[in-house]
One Martini backbone bead per residue (centre of mass of N, CA, C, O) as a GRO file, in nm:
protein
  473
    1UNK     BB    1   8.144   0.887   1.942
    2UNK     BB    2   8.259   1.217   1.820
    3UNK     BB    3   8.197   1.548   1.956
    4UNK     BB    4   8.156   1.854   2.077
    5UNK     BB    5   7.894   1.819   2.231
    6UNK     BB    6   7.971   1.561   2.383
    7UNK     BB    7   8.235   1.661   2.513
    8UNK     BB    8   8.102   1.891   2.671
    9UNK     BB    9   7.912   1.717   2.838
   10UNK     BB   10   8.131   1.554   2.994
   11UNK     BB   11   8.253   1.815   3.131
   12UNK     BB   12   7.997   1.915   3.267
   13UNK     BB   13   7.965   1.681   3.466
   14UNK     BB   14   8.226   1.753   3.621
   15UNK     BB   15   8.129   2.021   3.732
   16UNK     BB   16   7.883   1.922   3.884
   17UNK     BB   17   8.040   1.731   4.072
   18UNK     BB   18   8.226   1.947   4.191
   19UNK     BB   19   7.994   2.113   4.320
   20UNK     BB   20   7.879   1.887   4.494
   21UNK     BB   21   8.139   1.848   4.663
   22UNK     BB   22   8.160   2.139   4.774
   23UNK     BB   23   7.882   2.140   4.926
   24UNK     BB   24   7.952   1.897   5.105
   25UNK     BB   25   8.202   2.025   5.241
   26UNK     BB   26   8.047   2.275   5.369
   27UNK     BB   27   7.743   2.137   5.465
   28UNK     BB   28   7.711   1.854   5.430
   29UNK     BB   29   7.372   1.758   5.531
   30UNK     BB   30   7.229   2.061   5.548
   31UNK     BB   31   7.232   2.048   5.229
   32UNK     BB   32   7.032   2.039   4.919
   33UNK     BB   33   7.109   1.971   4.605
   34UNK     BB   34   6.936   2.113   4.309
   35UNK     BB   35   6.906   2.032   3.970
   36UNK     BB   36   6.663   2.130   3.764
   37UNK     BB   37   6.794   2.276   3.493
   38UNK     BB   38   6.863   2.385   3.207
   39UNK     BB   39   7.022   2.723   3.144
   40UNK     BB   40   7.157   2.847   2.902
   41UNK     BB   41   7.504   2.811   3.005
   42UNK     BB   42   7.355   2.598   3.216
   43UNK     BB   43   7.234   2.582   3.557
   44UNK     BB   44   6.963   2.544   3.770
   45UNK     BB   45   6.984   2.605   4.126
   46UNK     BB   46   6.923   2.463   4.461
   47UNK     BB   47   6.872   2.500   4.806
   48UNK     BB   48   6.632   2.353   4.970
   49UNK     BB   49   6.668   2.504   5.270
   50UNK     BB   50   6.677   2.769   5.082
   51UNK     BB   51   6.546   3.076   4.958
   52UNK     BB   52   6.845   3.203   4.969
   53UNK     BB   53   7.152   3.307   4.815
   54UNK     BB   54   7.447   3.442   4.866
   55UNK     BB   55   7.730   3.579   4.737
   56UNK     BB   56   7.917   3.463   4.960
   57UNK     BB   57   7.830   3.164   4.921
   58UNK     BB   58   7.907   3.140   4.625
   59UNK     BB   59   8.204   3.207   4.662
   60UNK     BB   60   8.266   2.967   4.848
   61UNK     BB   61   8.195   2.744   4.648
   62UNK     BB   62   8.388   2.825   4.422
   63UNK     BB   63   8.650   2.804   4.590
   64UNK     BB   64   8.613   2.506   4.653
   65UNK     BB   65   8.629   2.406   4.366
   66UNK     BB   66   8.916   2.502   4.314
   67UNK     BB   67   9.046   2.341   4.540
   68UNK     BB   68   8.963   2.057   4.442
   69UNK     BB   69   9.094   2.081   4.165
   70UNK     BB   70   9.384   2.106   4.280
   71UNK     BB   71   9.389   1.846   4.479
   72UNK     BB   72   9.210   1.697   4.249
   73UNK     BB   73   9.269   1.573   3.926
   74UNK     BB   74   9.065   1.329   3.983
   75UNK     BB   75   8.805   1.122   3.938
   76UNK     BB   76   8.680   0.863   4.096
   77UNK     BB   77   8.611   0.503   4.075
   78UNK     BB   78   8.337   0.262   4.085
   79UNK     BB   79   8.148   0.010   4.087
   80UNK     BB   80   7.832  -0.065   4.054
   81UNK     BB   81   7.546  -0.117   4.255
   82UNK     BB   82   7.225  -0.190   4.319
   83UNK     BB   83   7.202   0.017   4.563
   84UNK     BB   84   7.266   0.286   4.392
   85UNK     BB   85   6.948   0.248   4.249
   86UNK     BB   86   6.715   0.184   4.456
   87UNK     BB   87   6.585   0.479   4.491
   88UNK     BB   88   6.426   0.470   4.193
   89UNK     BB   89   6.242   0.221   4.136
   90UNK     BB   90   6.343   0.027   3.937
   91UNK     BB   91   6.365  -0.195   3.728
   92UNK     BB   92   6.510  -0.452   3.615
   93UNK     BB   93   6.859  -0.450   3.535
   94UNK     BB   94   7.064  -0.552   3.235
   95UNK     BB   95   7.245  -0.325   3.227
   96UNK     BB   96   7.523  -0.138   3.236
   97UNK     BB   97   7.652   0.041   3.486
   98UNK     BB   98   7.770   0.313   3.572
   99UNK     BB   99   7.993   0.456   3.757
  100UNK     BB  100   8.100   0.559   4.056
  101UNK     BB  101   8.164   0.869   4.209
  102UNK     BB  102   8.474   1.025   4.344
  103UNK     BB  103   8.517   1.317   4.582
  104UNK     BB  104   8.648   1.298   4.845
  105UNK     BB  105   8.338   1.265   5.033
  106UNK     BB  106   8.202   1.228   4.749
  107UNK     BB  107   7.916   1.028   4.645
  108UNK     BB  108   7.799   0.913   4.311
  109UNK     BB  109   7.595   0.833   4.090
  110UNK     BB  110   7.590   0.749   3.750
  111UNK     BB  111   7.431   0.794   3.396
  112UNK     BB  112   7.703   0.894   3.254
  113UNK     BB  113   7.946   1.023   3.094
  114UNK     BB  114   8.253   1.127   3.261
  115UNK     BB  115   8.500   1.342   3.309
  116UNK     BB  116   8.791   1.283   3.513
  117UNK     BB  117   8.947   1.539   3.419
  118UNK     BB  118   8.986   1.842   3.587
  119UNK     BB  119   9.183   1.996   3.384
  120UNK     BB  120   8.947   1.982   3.134
  121UNK     BB  121   8.756   2.182   3.230
  122UNK     BB  122   8.564   2.430   3.215
  123UNK     BB  123   8.459   2.718   3.282
  124UNK     BB  124   8.328   2.876   3.584
  125UNK     BB  125   8.017   3.005   3.746
  126UNK     BB  126   7.838   3.192   4.004
  127UNK     BB  127   7.489   3.302   4.010
  128UNK     BB  128   7.229   3.469   4.097
  129UNK     BB  129   6.879   3.323   4.072
  130UNK     BB  130   6.620   3.398   4.198
  131UNK     BB  131   6.623   3.153   4.456
  132UNK     BB  132   6.893   3.079   4.330
  133UNK     BB  133   7.129   2.945   4.083
  134UNK     BB  134   7.396   2.964   3.850
  135UNK     BB  135   7.570   2.733   3.646
  136UNK     BB  136   7.829   2.846   3.463
  137UNK     BB  137   7.951   2.735   3.129
  138UNK     BB  138   8.187   2.715   2.918
  139UNK     BB  139   8.283   2.672   2.624
  140UNK     BB  140   8.471   2.537   2.403
  141UNK     BB  141   8.764   2.704   2.471
  142UNK     BB  142   8.587   2.918   2.628
  143UNK     BB  143   8.463   3.158   2.791
  144UNK     BB  144   8.262   3.368   2.983
  145UNK     BB  145   8.008   3.546   2.906
  146UNK     BB  146   7.757   3.734   2.897
  147UNK     BB  147   7.449   3.752   3.034
  148UNK     BB  148   7.154   3.591   2.889
  149UNK     BB  149   6.844   3.633   2.941
  150UNK     BB  150   6.528   3.409   2.991
  151UNK     BB  151   6.232   3.476   3.127
  152UNK     BB  152   6.025   3.313   2.960
  153UNK     BB  153   6.155   3.040   2.985
  154UNK     BB  154   6.162   3.030   3.295
  155UNK     BB  155   5.855   3.042   3.337
  156UNK     BB  156   5.789   2.777   3.185
  157UNK     BB  157   5.950   2.603   3.385
  158UNK     BB  158   5.785   2.682   3.640
  159UNK     BB  159   5.518   2.579   3.536
  160UNK     BB  160   5.608   2.278   3.508
  161UNK     BB  161   5.674   2.243   3.808
  162UNK     BB  162   5.382   2.286   3.895
  163UNK     BB  163   5.273   2.039   3.749
  164UNK     BB  164   5.442   1.839   3.911
  165UNK     BB  165   5.296   1.901   4.179
  166UNK     BB  166   5.015   1.816   4.084
  167UNK     BB  167   5.127   1.514   4.003
  168UNK     BB  168   5.365   1.424   4.201
  169UNK     BB  169   5.617   1.480   3.981
  170UNK     BB  170   5.998   1.511   3.970
  171UNK     BB  171   6.082   1.205   3.939
  172UNK     BB  172   6.148   0.882   3.870
  173UNK     BB  173   6.051   0.783   4.142
  174UNK     BB  174   5.769   0.910   4.136
  175UNK     BB  175   5.676   0.772   3.876
  176UNK     BB  176   5.728   0.472   3.959
  177UNK     BB  177   5.544   0.483   4.208
  178UNK     BB  178   5.277   0.541   4.066
  179UNK     BB  179   5.277   0.299   3.874
  180UNK     BB  180   5.300   0.073   4.099
  181UNK     BB  181   5.072   0.192   4.318
  182UNK     BB  182   4.843   0.369   4.121
  183UNK     BB  183   4.902   0.397   3.839
  184UNK     BB  184   4.845   0.584   3.505
  185UNK     BB  185   4.580   0.715   3.401
  186UNK     BB  186   4.560   0.976   3.566
  187UNK     BB  187   4.831   1.091   3.477
  188UNK     BB  188   4.764   1.120   3.183
  189UNK     BB  189   4.506   1.294   3.203
  190UNK     BB  190   4.630   1.539   3.353
  191UNK     BB  191   4.856   1.603   3.157
  192UNK     BB  192   4.665   1.653   2.915
  193UNK     BB  193   4.493   1.873   3.053
  194UNK     BB  194   4.722   2.083   3.079
  195UNK     BB  195   4.758   2.118   2.782
  196UNK     BB  196   4.473   2.202   2.710
  197UNK     BB  197   4.469   2.456   2.886
  198UNK     BB  198   4.706   2.606   2.750
  199UNK     BB  199   4.593   2.618   2.460
  200UNK     BB  200   4.337   2.772   2.539
  201UNK     BB  201   4.486   3.025   2.645
  202UNK     BB  202   4.619   3.098   2.380
  203UNK     BB  203   4.359   3.133   2.217
  204UNK     BB  204   4.242   3.362   2.396
  205UNK     BB  205   4.469   3.560   2.341
  206UNK     BB  206   4.440   3.576   2.033
  207UNK     BB  207   4.134   3.668   2.031
  208UNK     BB  208   4.218   3.964   2.155
  209UNK     BB  209   4.360   4.032   1.887
  210UNK     BB  210   4.375   4.296   1.685
  211UNK     BB  211   4.469   4.226   1.348
  212UNK     BB  212   4.524   3.927   1.352
  213UNK     BB  213   4.667   3.687   1.089
  214UNK     BB  214   4.941   3.545   1.216
  215UNK     BB  215   5.084   3.230   1.321
  216UNK     BB  216   5.387   3.156   1.468
  217UNK     BB  217   5.543   2.831   1.470
  218UNK     BB  218   5.821   2.744   1.683
  219UNK     BB  219   6.090   2.494   1.695
  220UNK     BB  220   6.244   2.223   1.762
  221UNK     BB  221   6.306   1.917   1.724
  222UNK     BB  222   6.051   1.722   1.839
  223UNK     BB  223   5.818   1.929   1.978
  224UNK     BB  224   5.521   1.914   1.830
  225UNK     BB  225   5.411   2.128   1.619
  226UNK     BB  226   5.192   1.991   1.448
  227UNK     BB  227   4.995   1.911   1.672
  228UNK     BB  228   4.967   2.189   1.795
  229UNK     BB  229   4.835   2.329   1.549
  230UNK     BB  230   4.580   2.147   1.547
  231UNK     BB  231   4.488   2.217   1.837
  232UNK     BB  232   4.473   2.523   1.799
  233UNK     BB  233   4.255   2.523   1.576
  234UNK     BB  234   4.031   2.419   1.759
  235UNK     BB  235   4.038   2.656   1.970
  236UNK     BB  236   3.976   2.875   1.770
  237UNK     BB  237   3.698   2.767   1.682
  238UNK     BB  238   3.575   2.805   1.965
  239UNK     BB  239   3.634   3.131   1.912
  240UNK     BB  240   3.551   3.180   1.598
  241UNK     BB  241   3.828   3.089   1.446
  242UNK     BB  242   3.956   3.058   1.147
  243UNK     BB  243   4.194   2.836   0.976
  244UNK     BB  244   4.516   2.812   0.828
  245UNK     BB  245   4.780   2.624   0.665
  246UNK     BB  246   5.152   2.655   0.683
  247UNK     BB  247   5.472   2.562   0.551
  248UNK     BB  248   5.809   2.629   0.538
  249UNK     BB  249   5.903   2.384   0.365
  250UNK     BB  250   5.762   2.496   0.092
  251UNK     BB  251   6.027   2.728   0.081
  252UNK     BB  252   6.240   2.586  -0.036
  253UNK     BB  253   6.498   2.560  -0.215
  254UNK     BB  254   6.647   2.452  -0.455
  255UNK     BB  255   6.905   2.239  -0.424
  256UNK     BB  256   7.092   2.384  -0.652
  257UNK     BB  257   7.070   2.672  -0.467
  258UNK     BB  258   7.232   2.546  -0.241
  259UNK     BB  259   7.487   2.594  -0.024
  260UNK     BB  260   7.727   2.412   0.067
  261UNK     BB  261   7.913   2.279   0.287
  262UNK     BB  262   8.230   2.187   0.348
  263UNK     BB  263   8.125   1.865   0.341
  264UNK     BB  264   7.864   1.889   0.114
  265UNK     BB  265   7.633   1.949   0.282
  266UNK     BB  266   7.291   2.028   0.370
  267UNK     BB  267   7.153   2.307   0.555
  268UNK     BB  268   6.815   2.308   0.652
  269UNK     BB  269   6.850   2.501   0.922
  270UNK     BB  270   6.896   2.734   0.733
  271UNK     BB  271   6.763   3.030   0.623
  272UNK     BB  272   6.912   3.025   0.335
  273UNK     BB  273   6.709   2.782   0.228
  274UNK     BB  274   6.504   3.007   0.192
  275UNK     BB  275   6.255   3.168   0.000
  276UNK     BB  276   6.227   3.476   0.105
  277UNK     BB  277   6.091   3.661  -0.110
  278UNK     BB  278   5.842   3.480  -0.144
  279UNK     BB  279   5.751   3.452   0.145
  280UNK     BB  280   5.714   3.752   0.211
  281UNK     BB  281   5.514   3.818  -0.015
  282UNK     BB  282   5.286   3.597   0.056
  283UNK     BB  283   5.225   3.692   0.341
  284UNK     BB  284   5.119   3.968   0.261
  285UNK     BB  285   4.894   3.872   0.074
  286UNK     BB  286   4.735   3.713   0.290
  287UNK     BB  287   4.685   3.946   0.511
  288UNK     BB  288   4.529   4.112   0.256
  289UNK     BB  289   4.347   3.879   0.094
  290UNK     BB  290   4.534   3.749  -0.107
  291UNK     BB  291   4.622   3.531  -0.344
  292UNK     BB  292   4.786   3.209  -0.354
  293UNK     BB  293   4.981   2.957  -0.442
  294UNK     BB  294   5.015   2.657  -0.394
  295UNK     BB  295   5.262   2.446  -0.216
  296UNK     BB  296   5.549   2.221  -0.253
  297UNK     BB  297   5.802   1.996  -0.144
  298UNK     BB  298   6.036   1.799  -0.316
  299UNK     BB  299   6.255   1.586  -0.161
  300UNK     BB  300   6.350   1.394  -0.381
  301UNK     BB  301   6.417   1.634  -0.605
  302UNK     BB  302   6.460   1.928  -0.484
  303UNK     BB  303   6.168   2.082  -0.541
  304UNK     BB  304   5.960   2.314  -0.634
  305UNK     BB  305   5.590   2.327  -0.613
  306UNK     BB  306   5.340   2.462  -0.814
  307UNK     BB  307   5.013   2.492  -0.786
  308UNK     BB  308   4.686   2.547  -0.902
  309UNK     BB  309   4.594   2.623  -0.642
  310UNK     BB  310   4.447   2.845  -0.410
  311UNK     BB  311   4.495   3.087  -0.140
  312UNK     BB  312   4.320   3.246   0.140
  313UNK     BB  313   4.197   3.515   0.348
  314UNK     BB  314   3.943   3.573   0.521
  315UNK     BB  315   3.752   3.733   0.712
  316UNK     BB  316   3.884   3.632   1.030
  317UNK     BB  317   4.116   3.484   0.938
  318UNK     BB  318   4.394   3.259   0.999
  319UNK     BB  319   4.746   3.190   0.999
  320UNK     BB  320   4.931   2.888   1.030
  321UNK     BB  321   5.287   2.903   1.076
  322UNK     BB  322   5.523   2.649   1.021
  323UNK     BB  323   5.860   2.685   1.163
  324UNK     BB  324   6.184   2.724   1.275
  325UNK     BB  325   6.187   3.051   1.168
  326UNK     BB  326   5.933   3.207   1.309
  327UNK     BB  327   6.127   3.412   1.500
  328UNK     BB  328   6.263   3.545   1.277
  329UNK     BB  329   6.271   3.876   1.179
  330UNK     BB  330   6.296   3.823   0.867
  331UNK     BB  331   6.002   3.710   0.832
  332UNK     BB  332   5.852   3.991   0.946
  333UNK     BB  333   5.933   4.179   0.744
  334UNK     BB  334   5.697   4.442   0.695
  335UNK     BB  335   5.505   4.378   0.926
  336UNK     BB  336   5.264   4.435   1.117
  337UNK     BB  337   5.272   4.393   1.456
  338UNK     BB  338   4.946   4.322   1.480
  339UNK     BB  339   4.954   4.061   1.259
  340UNK     BB  340   5.131   3.894   1.472
  341UNK     BB  341   5.206   3.567   1.630
  342UNK     BB  342   5.432   3.409   1.870
  343UNK     BB  343   5.533   3.060   1.902
  344UNK     BB  344   5.705   2.866   2.143
  345UNK     BB  345   5.815   2.522   2.106
  346UNK     BB  346   5.890   2.272   2.359
  347UNK     BB  347   6.069   1.985   2.532
  348UNK     BB  348   6.086   2.042   2.879
  349UNK     BB  349   6.225   1.845   3.084
  350UNK     BB  350   6.149   1.799   3.454
  351UNK     BB  351   6.295   1.554   3.515
  352UNK     BB  352   6.463   1.359   3.761
  353UNK     BB  353   6.671   1.130   3.865
  354UNK     BB  354   6.814   1.320   4.065
  355UNK     BB  355   6.921   1.599   4.216
  356UNK     BB  356   7.192   1.606   3.992
  357UNK     BB  357   6.999   1.462   3.743
  358UNK     BB  358   6.879   1.581   3.482
  359UNK     BB  359   6.675   1.539   3.224
  360UNK     BB  360   6.737   1.572   2.905
  361UNK     BB  361   6.591   1.750   2.660
  362UNK     BB  362   6.745   1.642   2.409
  363UNK     BB  363   6.704   1.342   2.476
  364UNK     BB  364   6.394   1.349   2.457
  365UNK     BB  365   6.387   1.438   2.156
  366UNK     BB  366   6.557   1.200   2.044
  367UNK     BB  367   6.362   0.976   2.119
  368UNK     BB  368   6.130   1.075   1.957
  369UNK     BB  369   6.284   1.070   1.678
  370UNK     BB  370   6.358   0.774   1.662
  371UNK     BB  371   6.071   0.672   1.656
  372UNK     BB  372   5.961   0.842   1.418
  373UNK     BB  373   6.174   0.758   1.200
  374UNK     BB  374   6.097   0.463   1.203
  375UNK     BB  375   5.789   0.485   1.137
  376UNK     BB  376   5.801   0.726   0.882
  377UNK     BB  377   6.124   0.694   0.742
  378UNK     BB  378   6.315   0.431   0.788
  379UNK     BB  379   6.501   0.488   1.026
  380UNK     BB  380   6.754   0.442   1.221
  381UNK     BB  381   6.923   0.509   1.504
  382UNK     BB  382   7.184   0.573   1.358
  383UNK     BB  383   7.076   0.787   1.169
  384UNK     BB  384   6.968   0.986   1.390
  385UNK     BB  385   7.227   1.016   1.555
  386UNK     BB  386   7.405   1.112   1.314
  387UNK     BB  387   7.225   1.392   1.281
  388UNK     BB  388   7.209   1.539   1.558
  389UNK     BB  389   7.451   1.730   1.556
  390UNK     BB  390   7.341   1.911   1.327
  391UNK     BB  391   7.075   1.984   1.457
  392UNK     BB  392   7.191   2.123   1.709
  393UNK     BB  393   7.349   2.343   1.559
  394UNK     BB  394   7.101   2.469   1.423
  395UNK     BB  395   6.953   2.550   1.684
  396UNK     BB  396   7.176   2.734   1.804
  397UNK     BB  397   7.159   2.936   1.552
  398UNK     BB  398   6.817   2.946   1.460
  399UNK     BB  399   6.642   2.935   1.745
  400UNK     BB  400   6.737   3.011   2.043
  401UNK     BB  401   6.805   3.325   1.985
  402UNK     BB  402   6.461   3.378   1.945
  403UNK     BB  403   6.272   3.281   2.190
  404UNK     BB  404   6.220   3.566   2.343
  405UNK     BB  405   6.025   3.678   2.095
  406UNK     BB  406   5.792   3.551   2.202
  407UNK     BB  407   5.455   3.572   2.307
  408UNK     BB  408   5.461   3.252   2.345
  409UNK     BB  409   5.473   2.943   2.543
  410UNK     BB  410   5.530   2.578   2.490
  411UNK     BB  411   5.515   2.272   2.666
  412UNK     BB  412   5.530   1.933   2.530
  413UNK     BB  413   5.594   1.787   2.770
  414UNK     BB  414   5.554   1.466   2.922
  415UNK     BB  415   5.583   1.308   3.226
  416UNK     BB  416   5.516   1.002   3.087
  417UNK     BB  417   5.663   0.943   2.804
  418UNK     BB  418   5.911   0.749   2.863
  419UNK     BB  419   5.726   0.506   2.945
  420UNK     BB  420   5.620   0.479   2.650
  421UNK     BB  421   5.885   0.493   2.468
  422UNK     BB  422   6.048   0.246   2.564
  423UNK     BB  423   5.915   0.012   2.382
  424UNK     BB  424   6.030   0.153   2.119
  425UNK     BB  425   6.338   0.241   2.175
  426UNK     BB  426   6.504  -0.001   2.287
  427UNK     BB  427   6.533  -0.184   2.031
  428UNK     BB  428   6.674   0.036   1.858
  429UNK     BB  429   6.921   0.084   2.049
  430UNK     BB  430   7.025  -0.214   2.064
  431UNK     BB  431   7.075  -0.214   1.736
  432UNK     BB  432   7.288  -0.016   1.773
  433UNK     BB  433   7.567   0.144   1.777
  434UNK     BB  434   7.831   0.203   1.972
  435UNK     BB  435   7.789   0.488   2.195
  436UNK     BB  436   7.740   0.739   2.414
  437UNK     BB  437   7.446   0.797   2.336
  438UNK     BB  438   7.333   0.514   2.344
  439UNK     BB  439   7.413   0.444   2.637
  440UNK     BB  440   7.258   0.676   2.771
  441UNK     BB  441   6.973   0.601   2.669
  442UNK     BB  442   6.957   0.319   2.786
  443UNK     BB  443   6.996   0.400   3.076
  444UNK     BB  444   6.751   0.584   3.093
  445UNK     BB  445   6.527   0.379   3.002
  446UNK     BB  446   6.585   0.164   3.237
  447UNK     BB  447   6.449   0.348   3.475
  448UNK     BB  448   6.175   0.276   3.354
  449UNK     BB  449   5.854   0.212   3.367
  450UNK     BB  450   5.648   0.053   3.165
  451UNK     BB  451   5.371   0.167   2.952
  452UNK     BB  452   5.092   0.163   2.796
  453UNK     BB  453   4.918   0.335   2.513
  454UNK     BB  454   4.596   0.310   2.529
  455UNK     BB  455   4.554   0.596   2.712
  456UNK     BB  456   4.642   0.766   2.481
  457UNK     BB  457   4.540   1.013   2.316
  458UNK     BB  458   4.478   1.093   1.982
  459UNK     BB  459   4.567   1.412   2.045
  460UNK     BB  460   4.839   1.368   2.130
  461UNK     BB  461   5.166   1.455   2.089
  462UNK     BB  462   5.275   1.157   2.114
  463UNK     BB  463   5.133   1.049   1.846
  464UNK     BB  464   5.346   1.173   1.645
  465UNK     BB  465   5.553   0.922   1.725
  466UNK     BB  466   5.371   0.640   1.782
  467UNK     BB  467   5.090   0.679   1.673
  468UNK     BB  468   4.740   0.687   1.626
  469UNK     BB  469   4.630   0.946   1.528
  470UNK     BB  470   4.373   1.169   1.459
  471UNK     BB  471   4.575   1.290   1.280
  472UNK     BB  472   4.705   1.432   0.985
  473UNK     BB  473   5.049   1.445   0.828
   0.00000   0.00000   0.00000
């Protein structure tokens, strides 16, 4: 399987390995590079032994990267051995391990396909950020643009790292060690408790807002928006606030009114697929206490259906409005600023495989979606993987550019979830056609010890994907 997003990812891994080799060349074993997570157009990194890294040091690392790229045209490889993965405390692995990468004196296990041709890598630069630095990487065929900061998103990531410290889990090794040596029930309960505490705090913040009538909940695919809205409604009720629910999906245009893409497919991730005039009008009616007819979208026939029943907001009630475009300013156009509250929800995985291999957030969401699509929509892993490229493009255009406009953010990732999802996802992935995404996900899943799901609460966001939720969807 080949597409621009995958190809870019393969070359990105080359840049990361090049930077790792440069830092090894300069500092030997005196500094430990940790790549915490993806951020913006690159990755947030720290040198473990340093509280701050100077511009001069960053320039030295970048110059060494250029030097290595010039002197070594290709990354060398050798076959992986069991000892290369021993430090992860993985279960016995029957899958083929990706090769070990070698550049200069730097050697590292790899866990996914990496482009070995250093002449083909994108442009890169290093800039200081927080206590560490950002490795910024240019897009396919393009240079590096001006830096667009996302401080709210970064703070959410730091909060989740703090949760990792509370749980004493920041890597797959830590997670596997807890499962093997201490069991997993306490881990599940504390992780779920942290979610509960955060949702309660959001509800408390909303309760303080005078004149607030509508809560927009937005986020990318498989971020757990639906379960989040139901749990938020419970906490609002605890604060004495009744709520009603509305989905943006009910405002899709009739299929024959949507302009097809160049390949003839319909891009339902695009805001132009929404009946904006009707949506904007009815939101205004609702916040001013006026009734509107209930509606639903018939996805089989591709038609809007206007129902006979009406809905309205009584005094003191709020509307929870879920949809991927909830942060787009065009949706709030004409609304009083005090009348709405925006929540961005995503599943930002904070686990690392090892110091320089963070578990991809998009891979975590894709695994969630593969499991959910099989359970509830009858789709195979091939079907879901085949659609993922289009979904990702839609998120990059329609969701991520607006995330910093949120009034609050919520990270729906659970530190233990991939150990639960493994038993559901692995059979589906093994039955799928071979491609780089499938191979990467199988490799990732093979690293985790599997745990049973019987201790996962019925209200957990994870239940939205594996089933047996206490909520109705």
